[in-house]
C-alpha positions in Angstrom: -42.9 16.6 -16.3 -40.5 19.4 -17.1 -36.9 20.0 -15.7 -36.3 22.9 -13.6 -34.1 25.6 -15.2 -30.6 25.6 -14.0 -28.5 29.1 -14.1 -25.1 29.6 -14.7 -24.6 30.8 -11.1 -26.2 27.7 -9.8 -23.7 25.6 -11.7 -20.8 27.7 -10.5 -21.8 27.3 -6.9 -22.3 23.8 -7.3 -18.8 23.6 -8.9 -17.0 25.8 -6.1 -18.9 23.4 -3.4 -17.6 20.2 -4.9 -14.1 22.1 -5.2 -14.2 22.9 -1.4 -15.5 19.2 -0.4 -12.5 17.9 -2.3 -10.0 20.3 -0.6 -11.7 19.2 2.8 -11.2 15.7 2.2 -7.6 16.0 0.9 -6.9 18.1 4.2 -8.3 15.5 6.3 -6.3 12.7 4.7 -3.3 15.0 5.3 -2.5 16.2 1.6 -1.8 19.7 1.0 -2.4 19.8 -2.6 -4.3 17.6 -5.4 -1.0 16.6 -6.8 0.1 14.6 -3.7 -3.1 12.5 -3.8 -2.3 9.2 -5.3 -4.6 8.1 -8.2 -7.5 5.7 -7.3 -6.3 2.0 -7.5 -2.7 2.9 -7.1 -0.9 0.8 -4.3 0.7 2.7 -1.7 4.4 1.8 -0.7 3.1 0.4 2.6 0.3 -1.7 0.6 2.9 -3.1 -1.6 5.3 -4.0 1.5 2.4 -5.6 3.2 1.5 -7.9 0.0 5.5 -8.9 -0.5 5.7 -9.6 3.7 4.8 -13.1 3.2 7.4 -15.5 2.0 6.4 -19.0 0.9 8.4 -22.3 0.2 5.8 -23.8 -1.6 6.3 -23.2 -5.1 6.0 -25.4 -8.2 9.0 -27.6 -9.0 9.2 -28.5 -12.7 11.6 -29.0 -15.3 11.5 -28.1 -19.0 12.9 -31.3 -20.5 10.4 -34.3 -20.7 12.0 -36.9 -18.8 15.1 -35.3 -17.0 12.8 -32.5 -16.0 10.3 -34.9 -14.3 13.2 -36.6 -12.6 14.8 -33.6 -11.3 11.3 -32.2 -10.3 10.7 -35.3 -8.2 14.2 -35.1 -6.8 13.7 -31.6 -5.7 10.4 -32.2 -4.2 12.0 -35.2 -2.2 14.7 -32.7 -0.8 12.2 -30.4 0.1 10.1 -32.8 2.0 13.3 -33.9 3.8 14.4 -30.5 4.6 10.8 -29.3 5.6 11.9 -29.4 9.4 14.7 -27.0 8.6 13.2 -24.7 6.2 10.0 -24.1 7.8 11.0 -22.5 11.0 13.3 -20.1 9.0 10.4 -19.0 6.9 8.0 -18.7 10.0 10.8 -16.5 11.5 11.1 -14.2 8.4 7.5 -13.8 7.9 7.0 -12.7 11.5 9.9 -10.3 11.1 8.3 -9.2 7.9 5.1 -8.6 9.6 6.6 -6.4 12.3 8.4 -4.4 9.7 5.0 -3.8 7.8 3.4 -2.6 11.2 6.2 -0.2 12.1 6.3 1.2 8.6 2.3 1.9 9.2 2.8 3.6 12.4 5.6 5.6 11.0 3.4 6.8 8.2 0.6 7.5 10.5 2.9 9.5 12.7 4.3 11.2 9.6 0.8 12.2 8.3 -0.2 13.6 11.7 3.1 15.5 12.0 2.3 17.1 8.5 -1.3 17.8 9.4 -0.2 19.5 12.6 2.3 21.6 10.7 -0.1 22.6 8.0 -2.6 23.6 10.9 0.0 25.8 12.5 0.0 27.9 9.3 2.9 29.9 9.7 4.5 28.2 6.6 7.8 27.7 8.3 9.6 24.6 8.1 10.7 23.2 11.3 14.5 23.0 12.2 16.1 20.0 12.7 
């Protein structure tokens, strides 16, 4: 079975079509140019904030010295267990606050992208005055 011949014009047409699709996707996502689009796999600032929002008090406690480190580790664990009633509510409050901040940042980002889209759709090229 033979392949159909592809002309240079058809290749150019496909390239133009793909470029137009890329531009349409960028415009719909709120980006004005290809340089504004973050690279694939790059976390956004909002994603990084969401990843860091949860605080945990449960981390390993160990020492470097063989005997003294073990004694210090056991002492720290005992102190942590005794203070759990005091520390856990504080950590829960901090996590709730962090979650609220991440949600607010998401709302602000969505609003900013919507405003940028509206400004570009206006098409007059003027920056809005403050």
